[in-house]
PDB file of N, CA, C and O in Angstrom:
ATOM      1  N   MET A   1     -12.169  15.959 -20.952  1.00  0.00           N
ATOM      2  CA  MET A   1     -11.535  15.531 -22.198  1.00  0.00           C
ATOM      3  C   MET A   1     -12.374  14.652 -23.332  1.00  0.00           C
ATOM      4  O   MET A   1     -12.593  13.497 -22.967  1.00  0.00           O
ATOM      5  N   GLU A   2     -12.761  14.922 -24.340  1.00  0.00           N
ATOM      6  CA  GLU A   2     -12.935  13.501 -24.914  1.00  0.00           C
ATOM      7  C   GLU A   2     -12.281  12.017 -25.314  1.00  0.00           C
ATOM      8  O   GLU A   2     -11.174  12.284 -25.782  1.00  0.00           O
ATOM      9  N   LEU A   3     -12.412  11.060 -25.328  1.00  0.00           N
ATOM     10  CA  LEU A   3     -11.228   9.848 -25.972  1.00  0.00           C
ATOM     11  C   LEU A   3     -12.159   9.494 -27.408  1.00  0.00           C
ATOM     12  O   LEU A   3     -13.033   8.630 -27.353  1.00  0.00           O
ATOM     13  N   SER A   4     -11.865  10.280 -28.737  1.00  0.00           N
ATOM     14  CA  SER A   4     -11.886   9.759 -29.544  1.00  0.00           C
ATOM     15  C   SER A   4     -11.216   8.497 -30.914  1.00  0.00           C
ATOM     16  O   SER A   4     -11.725   7.892 -31.857  1.00  0.00           O
ATOM     17  N   LYS A   5      -9.887   8.600 -30.327  1.00  0.00           N
ATOM     18  CA  LYS A   5      -9.378   8.284 -31.770  1.00  0.00           C
ATOM     19  C   LYS A   5      -7.863   7.347 -30.810  1.00  0.00           C
ATOM     20  O   LYS A   5      -7.103   7.778 -29.942  1.00  0.00           O
ATOM     21  N   LYS A   6      -7.926   6.356 -31.292  1.00  0.00           N
ATOM     22  CA  LYS A   6      -6.679   5.467 -31.360  1.00  0.00           C
ATOM     23  C   LYS A   6      -6.170   5.200 -32.081  1.00  0.00           C
ATOM     24  O   LYS A   6      -6.552   5.013 -33.236  1.00  0.00           O
ATOM     25  N   THR A   7      -4.708   5.044 -31.468  1.00  0.00           N
ATOM     26  CA  THR A   7      -3.920   4.572 -31.676  1.00  0.00           C
ATOM     27  C   THR A   7      -2.556   3.274 -31.487  1.00  0.00           C
ATOM     28  O   THR A   7      -1.682   3.568 -30.671  1.00  0.00           O
ATOM     29  N   THR A   8      -2.482   2.544 -31.883  1.00  0.00           N
ATOM     30  CA  THR A   8      -1.457   1.551 -31.423  1.00  0.00           C
ATOM     31  C   THR A   8      -0.671   1.550 -31.362  1.00  0.00           C
ATOM     32  O   THR A   8      -0.209   1.842 -32.465  1.00  0.00           O
ATOM     33  N   ILE A   9       0.812   1.222 -29.981  1.00  0.00           N
ATOM     34  CA  ILE A   9       1.637   1.670 -29.803  1.00  0.00           C
ATOM     35  C   ILE A   9       2.216  -0.325 -29.199  1.00  0.00           C
ATOM     36  O   ILE A   9       1.716  -1.129 -28.412  1.00  0.00           O
ATOM     37  N   LEU A  10       2.981  -0.344 -29.756  1.00  0.00           N
ATOM     38  CA  LEU A  10       3.505  -1.835 -29.523  1.00  0.00           C
ATOM     39  C   LEU A  10       4.928  -1.992 -28.594  1.00  0.00           C
ATOM     40  O   LEU A  10       5.656  -1.002 -28.660  1.00  0.00           O
ATOM     41  N   PHE A  11       5.273  -2.779 -27.990  1.00  0.00           N
ATOM     42  CA  PHE A  11       6.208  -2.707 -26.695  1.00  0.00           C
ATOM     43  C   PHE A  11       6.262  -3.295 -26.340  1.00  0.00           C
ATOM     44  O   PHE A  11       5.275  -3.876 -25.890  1.00  0.00           O
ATOM     45  N   SER A  12       7.824  -3.834 -26.159  1.00  0.00           N
ATOM     46  CA  SER A  12       8.203  -4.706 -25.829  1.00  0.00           C
ATOM     47  C   SER A  12       7.970  -5.969 -24.578  1.00  0.00           C
ATOM     48  O   SER A  12       8.148  -5.698 -23.391  1.00  0.00           O
ATOM     49  N   PRO A  13       7.713  -6.822 -24.864  1.00  0.00           N
ATOM     50  CA  PRO A  13       6.924  -7.307 -23.681  1.00  0.00           C
ATOM     51  C   PRO A  13       7.713  -7.014 -22.297  1.00  0.00           C
ATOM     52  O   PRO A  13       7.077  -6.795 -21.266  1.00  0.00           O
ATOM     53  N   GLU A  14       9.443  -7.022 -22.328  1.00  0.00           N
ATOM     54  CA  GLU A  14       9.417  -6.592 -20.875  1.00  0.00           C
ATOM     55  C   GLU A  14       9.112  -4.508 -20.495  1.00  0.00           C
ATOM     56  O   GLU A  14       8.673  -3.993 -19.466  1.00  0.00           O
ATOM     57  N   THR A  15       9.502  -3.930 -21.614  1.00  0.00           N
ATOM     58  CA  THR A  15       8.475  -2.445 -21.825  1.00  0.00           C
ATOM     59  C   THR A  15       7.146  -2.354 -20.963  1.00  0.00           C
ATOM     60  O   THR A  15       6.944  -1.713 -19.932  1.00  0.00           O
ATOM     61  N   HIS A  16       6.191  -3.285 -21.775  1.00  0.00           N
ATOM     62  CA  HIS A  16       4.907  -3.550 -21.880  1.00  0.00           C
ATOM     63  C   HIS A  16       4.579  -3.841 -20.413  1.00  0.00           C
ATOM     64  O   HIS A  16       3.724  -3.073 -19.973  1.00  0.00           O
ATOM     65  N   ARG A  17       5.335  -5.351 -18.958  1.00  0.00           N
ATOM     66  CA  ARG A  17       5.469  -4.988 -17.977  1.00  0.00           C
ATOM     67  C   ARG A  17       5.837  -4.109 -16.887  1.00  0.00           C
ATOM     68  O   ARG A  17       5.337  -4.115 -15.762  1.00  0.00           O
ATOM     69  N   ARG A  18       7.005  -3.148 -17.435  1.00  0.00           N
ATOM     70  CA  ARG A  18       7.012  -2.439 -16.377  1.00  0.00           C
ATOM     71  C   ARG A  18       6.061  -0.954 -16.214  1.00  0.00           C
ATOM     72  O   ARG A  18       5.744  -0.262 -15.246  1.00  0.00           O
ATOM     73  N   LEU A  19       5.769  -0.870 -17.878  1.00  0.00           N
ATOM     74  CA  LEU A  19       4.996   0.268 -17.734  1.00  0.00           C
ATOM     75  C   LEU A  19       3.113  -0.101 -16.827  1.00  0.00           C
ATOM     76  O   LEU A  19       2.531   0.657 -16.051  1.00  0.00           O
ATOM     77  N   SER A  20       2.581  -1.645 -17.388  1.00  0.00           N
ATOM     78  CA  SER A  20       1.494  -2.024 -16.862  1.00  0.00           C
ATOM     79  C   SER A  20       1.664  -1.892 -15.086  1.00  0.00           C
ATOM     80  O   SER A  20       0.706  -1.598 -14.371  1.00  0.00           O
ATOM     81  N   GLU A  21       3.422  -2.239 -14.412  1.00  0.00           N
ATOM     82  CA  GLU A  21       3.188  -1.925 -12.901  1.00  0.00           C
ATOM     83  C   GLU A  21       2.895  -0.427 -12.722  1.00  0.00           C
ATOM     84  O   GLU A  21       1.922   0.056 -12.144  1.00  0.00           O
ATOM     85  N   LEU A  22       3.896   0.214 -13.313  1.00  0.00           N
ATOM     86  CA  LEU A  22       3.951   1.563 -13.055  1.00  0.00           C
ATOM     87  C   LEU A  22       2.250   2.106 -13.058  1.00  0.00           C
ATOM     88  O   LEU A  22       1.681   2.622 -12.096  1.00  0.00           O
ATOM     89  N   ALA A  23       1.957   1.970 -13.720  1.00  0.00           N
ATOM     90  CA  ALA A  23       0.934   2.382 -14.507  1.00  0.00           C
ATOM     91  C   ALA A  23      -0.290   1.896 -13.233  1.00  0.00           C
ATOM     92  O   ALA A  23      -0.935   2.851 -12.801  1.00  0.00           O
ATOM     93  N   SER A  24      -0.644   0.484 -12.615  1.00  0.00           N
ATOM     94  CA  SER A  24      -1.242   0.167 -11.797  1.00  0.00           C
ATOM     95  C   SER A  24      -0.776   0.476  -9.717  1.00  0.00           C
ATOM     96  O   SER A  24      -1.415   0.484  -8.665  1.00  0.00           O
ATOM     97  N   ARG A  25       0.106   0.598  -9.974  1.00  0.00           N
ATOM     98  CA  ARG A  25       0.586   1.451  -8.570  1.00  0.00           C
ATOM     99  C   ARG A  25       0.060   3.133  -8.284  1.00  0.00           C
ATOM    100  O   ARG A  25      -0.620   3.698  -7.427  1.00  0.00           O
ATOM    101  N   ARG A  26       0.822   3.550  -9.565  1.00  0.00           N
ATOM    102  CA  ARG A  26      -0.325   5.006  -9.862  1.00  0.00           C
ATOM    103  C   ARG A  26      -1.836   5.123  -9.594  1.00  0.00           C
ATOM    104  O   ARG A  26      -2.502   6.158  -9.615  1.00  0.00           O
ATOM    105  N   GLY A  27      -2.299   3.736  -9.308  1.00  0.00           N
ATOM    106  CA  GLY A  27      -3.672   3.706 -10.127  1.00  0.00           C
ATOM    107  C   GLY A  27      -4.097   3.801 -11.302  1.00  0.00           C
ATOM    108  O   GLY A  27      -5.319   3.877 -11.168  1.00  0.00           O
ATOM    109  N   MET A  28      -3.791   3.855 -12.656  1.00  0.00           N
ATOM    110  CA  MET A  28      -4.821   4.454 -13.544  1.00  0.00           C
ATOM    111  C   MET A  28      -4.063   3.248 -14.647  1.00  0.00           C
ATOM    112  O   MET A  28      -3.064   2.642 -14.259  1.00  0.00           O
ATOM    113  N   SER A  29      -4.398   3.101 -15.430  1.00  0.00           N
ATOM    114  CA  SER A  29      -4.215   2.988 -16.530  1.00  0.00           C
ATOM    115  C   SER A  29      -3.406   2.810 -17.497  1.00  0.00           C
ATOM    116  O   SER A  29      -2.941   3.947 -17.576  1.00  0.00           O
ATOM    117  N   LEU A  30      -2.787   2.095 -18.460  1.00  0.00           N
ATOM    118  CA  LEU A  30      -1.001   1.684 -18.658  1.00  0.00           C
ATOM    119  C   LEU A  30      -1.820   3.160 -20.118  1.00  0.00           C
ATOM    120  O   LEU A  30      -1.442   4.245 -19.675  1.00  0.00           O
ATOM    121  N   GLY A  31      -2.608   3.402 -21.369  1.00  0.00           N
ATOM    122  CA  GLY A  31      -3.099   4.463 -21.472  1.00  0.00           C
ATOM    123  C   GLY A  31      -2.968   5.607 -20.839  1.00  0.00           C
ATOM    124  O   GLY A  31      -2.033   6.385 -21.034  1.00  0.00           O
ATOM    125  N   GLY A  32      -4.003   5.807 -19.946  1.00  0.00           N
ATOM    126  CA  GLY A  32      -3.694   6.994 -18.975  1.00  0.00           C
ATOM    127  C   GLY A  32      -2.055   7.274 -18.573  1.00  0.00           C
ATOM    128  O   GLY A  32      -1.539   8.390 -18.518  1.00  0.00           O
ATOM    129  N   LEU A  33      -1.642   6.487 -18.412  1.00  0.00           N
ATOM    130  CA  LEU A  33      -0.082   6.949 -18.233  1.00  0.00           C
ATOM    131  C   LEU A  33       0.928   7.049 -19.931  1.00  0.00           C
ATOM    132  O   LEU A  33       1.896   7.808 -19.901  1.00  0.00           O
ATOM    133  N   VAL A  34       0.716   6.480 -20.946  1.00  0.00           N
ATOM    134  CA  VAL A  34       0.864   7.047 -21.821  1.00  0.00           C
ATOM    135  C   VAL A  34       0.890   8.627 -22.359  1.00  0.00           C
ATOM    136  O   VAL A  34       1.799   9.313 -22.827  1.00  0.00           O
ATOM    137  N   ARG A  35      -0.821   8.954 -22.022  1.00  0.00           N
ATOM    138  CA  ARG A  35      -1.595  10.126 -22.509  1.00  0.00           C
ATOM    139  C   ARG A  35      -0.868  11.097 -21.289  1.00  0.00           C
ATOM    140  O   ARG A  35      -0.434  12.199 -21.628  1.00  0.00           O
ATOM    141  N   GLU A  36      -0.763  10.701 -20.017  1.00  0.00           N
ATOM    142  CA  GLU A  36       0.090  11.910 -18.949  1.00  0.00           C
ATOM    143  C   GLU A  36       1.338  12.064 -19.629  1.00  0.00           C
ATOM    144  O   GLU A  36       1.630  13.253 -19.757  1.00  0.00           O
ATOM    145  N   ALA A  37       2.462  10.992 -20.273  1.00  0.00           N
ATOM    146  CA  ALA A  37       3.926  10.783 -20.282  1.00  0.00           C
ATOM    147  C   ALA A  37       3.721  11.614 -21.597  1.00  0.00           C
ATOM    148  O   ALA A  37       4.751  12.026 -22.130  1.00  0.00           O
ATOM    149  N   CYS A  38       2.631  11.882 -22.132  1.00  0.00           N
ATOM    150  CA  CYS A  38       2.754  12.601 -23.696  1.00  0.00           C
ATOM    151  C   CYS A  38       2.445  13.778 -23.692  1.00  0.00           C
ATOM    152  O   CYS A  38       2.915  14.533 -24.543  1.00  0.00           O
ATOM    153  N   LEU A  39       1.381  14.320 -22.513  1.00  0.00           N
ATOM    154  CA  LEU A  39       1.259  16.009 -21.973  1.00  0.00           C
ATOM    155  C   LEU A  39       2.720  16.223 -21.074  1.00  0.00           C
ATOM    156  O   LEU A  39       3.054  17.390 -21.275  1.00  0.00           O
ATOM    157  N   GLN A  40       3.728  15.550 -20.157  1.00  0.00           N
ATOM    158  CA  GLN A  40       4.393  16.026 -19.229  1.00  0.00           C
ATOM    159  C   GLN A  40       5.322  16.393 -20.482  1.00  0.00           C
ATOM    160  O   GLN A  40       5.618  17.587 -20.528  1.00  0.00           O
ATOM    161  N   VAL A  41       5.944  15.422 -21.721  1.00  0.00           N
ATOM    162  CA  VAL A  41       7.112  15.308 -22.319  1.00  0.00           C
ATOM    163  C   VAL A  41       7.170  16.583 -23.860  1.00  0.00           C
ATOM    164  O   VAL A  41       8.050  16.717 -24.711  1.00  0.00           O
ATOM    165  N   TYR A  42       5.990  17.242 -23.704  1.00  0.00           N
ATOM    166  CA  TYR A  42       5.403  17.444 -25.165  1.00  0.00           C
ATOM    167  C   TYR A  42       4.509  18.628 -25.283  1.00  0.00           C
ATOM    168  O   TYR A  42       4.075  19.216 -26.274  1.00  0.00           O
ATOM    169  N   GLY A  43       4.338  18.836 -23.906  1.00  0.00           N
ATOM    170  CA  GLY A  43       3.660  19.789 -23.704  1.00  0.00           C
ATOM    171  C   GLY A  43       1.682  20.374 -24.269  1.00  0.00           C
ATOM    172  O   GLY A  43       0.917  21.333 -24.164  1.00  0.00           O
ATOM    173  N   ILE A  44       1.757  18.849 -24.908  1.00  0.00           N
ATOM    174  CA  ILE A  44       0.636  19.353 -25.220  1.00  0.00           C
ATOM    175  C   ILE A  44      -0.721  19.881 -24.480  1.00  0.00           C
ATOM    176  O   ILE A  44      -1.539  19.040 -24.107  1.00  0.00           O
ATOM    177  N   VAL A  45      -0.981  21.374 -24.249  1.00  0.00           N
ATOM    178  CA  VAL A  45      -2.142  21.584 -23.271  1.00  0.00           C
ATOM    179  C   VAL A  45      -3.399  22.440 -23.980  1.00  0.00           C
ATOM    180  O   VAL A  45      -3.186  22.660 -25.173  1.00  0.00           O
ATOM    181  N   ASP A  46      -3.902  22.648 -23.777  1.00  0.00           N
ATOM    182  CA  ASP A  46      -4.946  23.997 -24.821  1.00  0.00           C
ATOM    183  C   ASP A  46      -4.640  24.901 -24.335  1.00  0.00           C
ATOM    184  O   ASP A  46      -3.742  25.012 -23.501  1.00  0.00           O
ATOM    185  N   SER A  47      -5.536  25.978 -24.891  1.00  0.00           N
ATOM    186  CA  SER A  47      -5.511  27.013 -24.344  1.00  0.00           C
ATOM    187  C   SER A  47      -6.271  27.280 -23.127  1.00  0.00           C
ATOM    188  O   SER A  47      -5.899  28.366 -22.682  1.00  0.00           O
ATOM    189  N   GLU A  48      -6.951  26.885 -22.579  1.00  0.00           N
ATOM    190  CA  GLU A  48      -7.541  27.451 -21.186  1.00  0.00           C
ATOM    191  C   GLU A  48      -6.613  26.779 -19.857  1.00  0.00           C
ATOM    192  O   GLU A  48      -6.551  27.176 -18.693  1.00  0.00           O
ATOM    193  N   ALA A  49      -5.988  25.712 -20.463  1.00  0.00           N
ATOM    194  CA  ALA A  49      -4.605  25.571 -19.388  1.00  0.00           C
ATOM    195  C   ALA A  49      -3.663  26.003 -19.733  1.00  0.00           C
ATOM    196  O   ALA A  49      -2.753  25.478 -19.091  1.00  0.00           O
ATOM    197  N   ARG A  50      -3.092  27.097 -20.807  1.00  0.00           N
ATOM    198  CA  ARG A  50      -2.604  28.091 -20.784  1.00  0.00           C
ATOM    199  C   ARG A  50      -2.881  29.405 -19.851  1.00  0.00           C
ATOM    200  O   ARG A  50      -2.524  29.969 -18.817  1.00  0.00           O
ATOM    201  N   VAL A  51      -3.683  29.475 -20.845  1.00  0.00           N
ATOM    202  CA  VAL A  51      -4.780  30.957 -19.084  1.00  0.00           C
ATOM    203  C   VAL A  51      -4.175  30.434 -17.761  1.00  0.00           C
ATOM    204  O   VAL A  51      -3.274  31.020 -17.161  1.00  0.00           O
ATOM    205  N   THR A  52      -4.707  29.369 -17.392  1.00  0.00           N
ATOM    206  CA  THR A  52      -4.515  28.335 -15.891  1.00  0.00           C
ATOM    207  C   THR A  52      -3.361  28.745 -15.449  1.00  0.00           C
ATOM    208  O   THR A  52      -3.267  29.223 -14.318  1.00  0.00           O
ATOM    209  N   ALA A  53      -2.491  28.644 -16.125  1.00  0.00           N
ATOM    210  CA  ALA A  53      -0.407  28.430 -15.665  1.00  0.00           C
ATOM    211  C   ALA A  53      -0.887  30.520 -15.801  1.00  0.00           C
ATOM    212  O   ALA A  53      -0.857  31.321 -14.867  1.00  0.00           O
ATOM    213  N   VAL A  54      -1.105  30.685 -16.646  1.00  0.00           N
ATOM    214  CA  VAL A  54      -0.784  32.263 -16.836  1.00  0.00           C
ATOM    215  C   VAL A  54      -1.398  33.312 -15.459  1.00  0.00           C
ATOM    216  O   VAL A  54      -0.854  34.278 -14.923  1.00  0.00           O
ATOM    217  N   ASP A  55      -2.732  32.659 -15.185  1.00  0.00           N
ATOM    218  CA  ASP A  55      -2.633  33.190 -14.578  1.00  0.00           C
ATOM    219  C   ASP A  55      -2.289  33.087 -12.928  1.00  0.00           C
ATOM    220  O   ASP A  55      -2.354  33.816 -11.939  1.00  0.00           O
ATOM    221  N   ALA A  56      -1.799  31.432 -13.341  1.00  0.00           N
ATOM    222  CA  ALA A  56      -0.870  30.708 -11.637  1.00  0.00           C
ATOM    223  C   ALA A  56       0.127  31.770 -11.115  1.00  0.00           C
ATOM    224  O   ALA A  56       0.076  32.456 -10.093  1.00  0.00           O
ATOM    225  N   LEU A  57       1.429  31.691 -12.511  1.00  0.00           N
ATOM    226  CA  LEU A  57       2.500  32.910 -12.181  1.00  0.00           C
ATOM    227  C   LEU A  57       2.099  34.601 -11.865  1.00  0.00           C
ATOM    228  O   LEU A  57       2.748  35.447 -11.248  1.00  0.00           O
ATOM    229  N   PHE A  58       0.690  34.706 -12.593  1.00  0.00           N
ATOM    230  CA  PHE A  58       0.424  36.178 -11.974  1.00  0.00           C
ATOM    231  C   PHE A  58       0.298  36.643 -10.607  1.00  0.00           C
ATOM    232  O   PHE A  58       0.382  37.745 -10.065  1.00  0.00           O
ATOM    233  N   ALA A  59      -0.023  34.978 -10.065  1.00  0.00           N
ATOM    234  CA  ALA A  59      -0.672  35.175  -8.541  1.00  0.00           C
ATOM    235  C   ALA A  59       0.567  35.532  -8.086  1.00  0.00           C
ATOM    236  O   ALA A  59       0.748  36.672  -7.659  1.00  0.00           O
ATOM    237  N   LEU A  60       1.446  34.725  -8.115  1.00  0.00           N
ATOM    238  CA  LEU A  60       2.585  35.092  -7.718  1.00  0.00           C
ATOM    239  C   LEU A  60       3.584  36.368  -6.853  1.00  0.00           C
ATOM    240  O   LEU A  60       4.479  36.620  -6.046  1.00  0.00           O
ATOM    241  N   GLU A  61       2.431  36.927  -7.922  1.00  0.00           N
ATOM    242  CA  GLU A  61       3.191  38.382  -7.259  1.00  0.00           C
ATOM    243  C   GLU A  61       5.161  38.696  -7.175  1.00  0.00           C
ATOM    244  O   GLU A  61       5.729  39.474  -6.408  1.00  0.00           O
ATOM    245  N   LEU A  62       5.808  37.791  -8.236  1.00  0.00           N
ATOM    246  CA  LEU A  62       7.233  37.588  -8.069  1.00  0.00           C
ATOM    247  C   LEU A  62       7.806  39.346  -8.114  1.00  0.00           C
ATOM    248  O   LEU A  62       7.158  40.255  -8.634  1.00  0.00           O
ATOM    249  N   PRO A  63       8.955  39.480  -7.537  1.00  0.00           N
ATOM    250  CA  PRO A  63       9.462  41.300  -7.415  1.00  0.00           C
ATOM    251  C   PRO A  63       9.812  41.216  -8.913  1.00  0.00           C
ATOM    252  O   PRO A  63      10.473  40.275  -9.350  1.00  0.00           O
ATOM    253  N   ILE A  64       9.253  42.446  -9.871  1.00  0.00           N
ATOM    254  CA  ILE A  64      10.034  42.215 -11.058  1.00  0.00           C
ATOM    255  C   ILE A  64      10.824  43.929 -11.719  1.00  0.00           C
ATOM    256  O   ILE A  64      10.197  44.966 -11.936  1.00  0.00           O
ATOM    257  N   ASP A  65      11.779  43.783 -11.832  1.00  0.00           N
ATOM    258  CA  ASP A  65      12.362  45.289 -12.161  1.00  0.00           C
ATOM    259  C   ASP A  65      12.200  45.432 -13.352  1.00  0.00           C
ATOM    260  O   ASP A  65      11.854  44.616 -14.207  1.00  0.00           O
ATOM    261  N   SER A  66      12.513  46.744 -13.439  1.00  0.00           N
ATOM    262  CA  SER A  66      13.040  47.879 -15.468  1.00  0.00           C
ATOM    263  C   SER A  66      13.429  46.212 -15.897  1.00  0.00           C
ATOM    264  O   SER A  66      13.541  45.215 -15.183  1.00  0.00           O
ATOM    265  N   VAL A  67      13.575  46.397 -17.361  1.00  0.00           N
ATOM    266  CA  VAL A  67      14.002  45.681 -18.477  1.00  0.00           C
ATOM    267  C   VAL A  67      15.286  46.161 -18.453  1.00  0.00           C
ATOM    268  O   VAL A  67      16.148  45.435 -17.958  1.00  0.00           O
ATOM    269  N   GLU A  68      15.650  47.447 -18.971  1.00  0.00           N
ATOM    270  CA  GLU A  68      17.211  48.075 -18.250  1.00  0.00           C
ATOM    271  C   GLU A  68      17.616  46.984 -16.327  1.00  0.00           C
ATOM    272  O   GLU A  68      18.812  47.064 -16.045  1.00  0.00           O
ATOM    273  N   GLN A  69      17.124  46.505 -15.713  1.00  0.00           N
ATOM    274  CA  GLN A  69      18.147  46.285 -14.498  1.00  0.00           C
ATOM    275  C   GLN A  69      17.912  45.500 -14.843  1.00  0.00           C
ATOM    276  O   GLN A  69      18.514  45.522 -15.916  1.00  0.00           O
ATOM    277  N   MET A  70      17.203  44.249 -14.786  1.00  0.00           N
ATOM    278  CA  MET A  70      16.971  42.777 -15.001  1.00  0.00           C
ATOM    279  C   MET A  70      18.188  42.539 -17.020  1.00  0.00           C
ATOM    280  O   MET A  70      18.202  41.332 -17.260  1.00  0.00           O
ATOM    281  N   LYS A  71      18.694  43.051 -17.749  1.00  0.00           N
ATOM    282  CA  LYS A  71      19.393  42.975 -18.343  1.00  0.00           C
ATOM    283  C   LYS A  71      20.671  43.079 -17.842  1.00  0.00           C
ATOM    284  O   LYS A  71      21.465  42.280 -18.339  1.00  0.00           O
ATOM    285  N   ARG A  72      21.186  43.966 -16.849  1.00  0.00           N
ATOM    286  CA  ARG A  72      22.032  44.608 -16.183  1.00  0.00           C
ATOM    287  C   ARG A  72      22.343  43.654 -14.707  1.00  0.00           C
ATOM    288  O   ARG A  72      23.278  43.663 -13.906  1.00  0.00           O
ATOM    289  N   GLU A  73      21.487  43.115 -14.771  1.00  0.00           N
ATOM    290  CA  GLU A  73      21.661  41.959 -13.918  1.00  0.00           C
ATOM    291  C   GLU A  73      21.600  40.268 -13.890  1.00  0.00           C
ATOM    292  O   GLU A  73      21.502  39.419 -13.004  1.00  0.00           O
ATOM    293  N   SER A  74      21.721  40.265 -15.494  1.00  0.00           N
ATOM    294  CA  SER A  74      21.344  39.091 -16.275  1.00  0.00           C
ATOM    295  C   SER A  74      22.458  39.266 -17.060  1.00  0.00           C
ATOM    296  O   SER A  74      23.369  39.279 -16.232  1.00  0.00           O
ATOM    297  N   VAL A  75      23.101  39.455 -18.490  1.00  0.00           N
ATOM    298  CA  VAL A  75      24.075  40.253 -18.989  1.00  0.00           C
ATOM    299  C   VAL A  75      25.008  40.398 -18.254  1.00  0.00           C
ATOM    300  O   VAL A  75      24.806  40.819 -17.115  1.00  0.00           O
ATOM    301  N   PRO A  76      26.023  40.158 -18.601  1.00  0.00           N
ATOM    302  CA  PRO A  76      27.855  41.194 -18.463  1.00  0.00           C
ATOM    303  C   PRO A  76      28.036  42.165 -19.914  1.00  0.00           C
ATOM    304  O   PRO A  76      28.219  41.894 -21.101  1.00  0.00           O
ATOM    305  N   ASP A  77      27.898  43.266 -19.226  1.00  0.00           N
ATOM    306  CA  ASP A  77      29.179  44.431 -20.385  1.00  0.00           C
ATOM    307  C   ASP A  77      29.871  43.301 -20.757  1.00  0.00           C
ATOM    308  O   ASP A  77      29.549  42.246 -20.211  1.00  0.00           O
ATOM    309  N   ALA A  78      31.083  43.300 -21.875  1.00  0.00           N
ATOM    310  CA  ALA A  78      31.864  42.772 -22.139  1.00  0.00           C
ATOM    311  C   ALA A  78      33.724  43.675 -21.815  1.00  0.00           C
ATOM    312  O   ALA A  78      34.861  43.621 -22.284  1.00  0.00           O
ATOM    313  N   ALA A  79      33.135  44.246 -20.974  1.00  0.00           N
ATOM    314  CA  ALA A  79      34.045  44.899 -20.295  1.00  0.00           C
ATOM    315  C   ALA A  79      34.772  43.835 -18.405  1.00  0.00           C
ATOM    316  O   ALA A  79      35.805  43.813 -17.736  1.00  0.00           O
ATOM    317  N   SER A  80      33.487  43.228 -18.376  1.00  0.00           N
ATOM    318  CA  SER A  80      33.540  42.833 -17.163  1.00  0.00           C
ATOM    319  C   SER A  80      33.913  41.105 -17.613  1.00  0.00           C
ATOM    320  O   SER A  80      33.961  40.225 -16.754  1.00  0.00           O
ATOM    321  N   LEU A  81      34.136  40.861 -18.974  1.00  0.00           N
ATOM    322  CA  LEU A  81      33.789  39.564 -18.931  1.00  0.00           C
ATOM    323  C   LEU A  81      35.725  39.696 -19.143  1.00  0.00           C
ATOM    324  O   LEU A  81      36.346  38.704 -18.763  1.00  0.00           O
ATOM    325  N   MET A  82      36.495  40.795 -19.681  1.00  0.00           N
ATOM    326  CA  MET A  82      37.960  40.660 -20.075  1.00  0.00           C
ATOM    327  C   MET A  82      38.413  41.491 -19.086  1.00  0.00           C
ATOM    328  O   MET A  82      37.946  42.400 -18.400  1.00  0.00           O
ATOM    329  N   ARG A  83      39.803  40.730 -19.249  1.00  0.00           N
ATOM    330  CA  ARG A  83      40.195  40.910 -18.211  1.00  0.00           C
ATOM    331  C   ARG A  83      41.683  41.789 -18.295  1.00  0.00           C
ATOM    332  O   ARG A  83      42.281  42.091 -17.262  1.00  0.00           O
TER     333      ARG A  83
END
């Protein structure tokens, strides 16, 4: 990943200290910690990462029923909700 854009973020001294300590414990820079947090919280990923994730899910070979059966199992009919 090319890092070519710069952003300045202001933290309180306490927040900066705590984030710096966390980054140090993880063996990374404060900038790396913030970038990782942004990716995790906002889900900003490239198309290659999305394709990799879909491939990983497909490789699980989970049992899948028909659409009709899955609807029956997940959405009860109105009569079953009434007493």
